[in-house]
C-alpha positions in Angstrom: 0.1 0.1 0.3 3.2 2.4 1.0 4.4 1.4 -2.4 1.2 2.2 -4.0 1.0 5.8 -2.6 4.9 6.6 -3.2 4.2 5.5 -6.8 0.7 7.6 -6.8 3.1 10.6 -5.4 5.7 10.6 -7.5 3.3 10.5 -10.9 1.3 13.7 -9.5 4.6 15.0 -8.6 6.3 15.0 -12.1 2.7 16.2 -13.7 3.4 19.0 -11.7 6.6 19.6 -13.1 6.3 18.7 -16.6 2.9 21.2 -16.0 5.5 24.2 -14.9 8.0 23.4 -17.0 5.4 23.3 -20.6 5.1 27.3 -20.4 6.1 27.9 -24.0 6.4 30.7 -26.9 4.9 30.0 -29.2 6.3 30.2 -32.8 9.0 32.0 -30.5 11.5 31.0 -34.1 9.4 33.2 -36.4 9.3 29.8 -38.6 5.1 29.3 -38.3 3.0 29.8 -41.2 5.4 32.4 -42.8 4.2 34.9 -40.4 4.3 36.1 -36.4 1.5 34.6 -34.7 0.5 34.1 -32.1 2.6 37.6 -31.8 1.3 40.7 -32.0 2.6 43.7 -33.1 1.6 46.1 -36.0 4.7 47.6 -36.2 6.9 44.1 -36.7 6.6 41.4 -39.4 8.4 38.5 -40.6 12.2 39.2 -42.1 14.6 36.7 -43.5 18.2 37.1 -41.5 17.4 35.4 -38.8 19.9 33.8 -36.6 18.6 30.6 -37.5 15.1 29.1 -40.6 15.0 31.4 -42.6 12.4 33.9 -40.3 13.4 36.6 -38.0 10.7 39.4 -36.6 11.7 42.9 -37.5 10.9 46.2 -37.0 11.6 49.3 -38.6 11.7 52.0 -36.2 13.6 54.7 -34.7 12.4 57.3 -32.7 11.8 57.4 -29.0 8.0 56.8 -29.3 9.1 53.5 -30.7 9.9 52.1 -27.1 6.2 52.8 -25.7 4.4 50.3 -24.1 1.6 51.5 -24.4 1.7 52.8 -28.3 1.8 50.0 -31.4 5.1 49.5 -31.8 5.6 45.9 -29.0 5.7 42.6 -29.9 3.5 40.5 -27.6 2.4 37.2 -26.3 0.7 35.9 -23.5 2.1 32.8 -21.9 0.5 29.6 -19.1 2.9 29.9 -16.3 2.9 28.6 -12.8 2.7 31.3 -10.7 5.4 32.4 -8.1 7.7 30.3 -10.4 11.2 30.9 -12.2 11.3 31.1 -16.1 14.4 32.1 -18.5 14.3 34.3 -21.5 16.2 33.9 -23.5 15.9 36.1 -27.1 19.1 36.9 -29.9 18.9 40.2 -31.7 20.6 42.1 -34.4 20.5 45.3 -35.0 21.0 46.8 -38.9 24.5 49.0 -37.9 27.0 50.0 -35.1 25.9 54.0 -35.5 22.6 54.0 -33.6 20.9 55.2 -30.8 19.8 51.9 -30.5 17.2 50.4 -27.6 15.8 47.5 -27.2 13.7 45.9 -24.5 11.7 43.1 -22.5 8.5 43.1 -21.0 7.0 40.8 -18.6 4.1 42.0 -17.0 0.9 40.1 -15.5 -1.6 43.1 -17.1 -0.7 45.9 -19.4 3.2 46.2 -19.3 4.6 49.5 -18.1 7.9 50.5 -18.8 10.0 54.3 -18.4 10.3 54.8 -22.1 13.2 55.5 -23.9 17.0 55.0 -22.0 14.7 54.0 -18.9 14.3 49.7 -18.1 12.1 49.7 -15.6 8.0 49.5 -13.8 7.5 45.2 -16.2 11.1 45.6 -18.4 12.9 43.1 -17.4 16.9 42.8 -20.3 17.1 46.6 -21.7 20.1 46.7 -24.3 21.5 49.7 -25.8 24.8 48.4 -27.3 24.9 47.7 -31.5 25.0 43.5 -32.2 28.5 45.0 -34.0 30.2 43.3 -36.6 27.3 42.3 -39.5 25.9 40.1 -39.1 26.5 38.5 -36.1 23.2 37.9 -33.3 24.1 38.7 -29.8 22.1 36.8 -27.3 20.5 38.0 -24.3 19.3 35.7 -21.3 17.5 37.0 -17.6 15.5 34.9 -15.1 12.1 36.0 -14.1 9.0 34.6 -12.2 5.4 34.0 -12.8 3.4 37.2 -10.4 0.2 34.9 -12.2 -1.2 32.5 -14.7 -0.4 34.4 -17.5 2.2 37.0 -17.9 3.1 38.4 -21.4 5.9 39.8 -23.0 7.2 42.0 -25.1 9.6 43.3 -26.5 10.4 47.4 -27.8 13.1 48.6 -30.3 14.9 51.3 -32.2 17.5 51.7 -34.8 17.9 55.4 -36.1 19.9 54.2 -38.4 17.4 51.0 -40.2 15.7 48.4 -38.5 15.6 45.6 -35.0 15.4 41.9 -35.5 14.9 39.2 -33.0 14.6 35.5 -33.2 14.4 32.3 -30.8 13.0 33.8 -28.1 12.1 31.1 -25.4 11.3 30.4 -22.2 12.3 27.7 -19.6 11.8 26.7 -16.3 14.1 27.3 -13.9 
């Protein structure tokens, strides 16, 4: 009897952990269906020059207003997660040149995302870079630990490059 109860407990524990670990960014490589869906972002488009595969996500925006979390310049996806659990957010970016100014922000929010706008990573902002990707075409990886504060979290990206575009690719979220 004890063996059966232990086996049942182990099965429940494994199932619970598998559910937590299954938080997935859908189409994080931007390959599915030739577009960005289920990502939402009217200012972003599918583009060539990927880090892997055949497609990346691109924004051709140069103004500081491109970093307004409440504006139309974000690329967002809501992900089902386990409240209180930690995840590693990973993504790769490429800038069109080393001239700048350049900025990319990743936001992680339970509800409407907020940030400090251009030059300020605050509120929902969990990662910010103003570093050009450098030698063309070298992608740079960003990783950041994030904590789920609710069952549905929104992952958003905001970017600008005064001399061209910003590409992102291979976005993932891994349970820790």
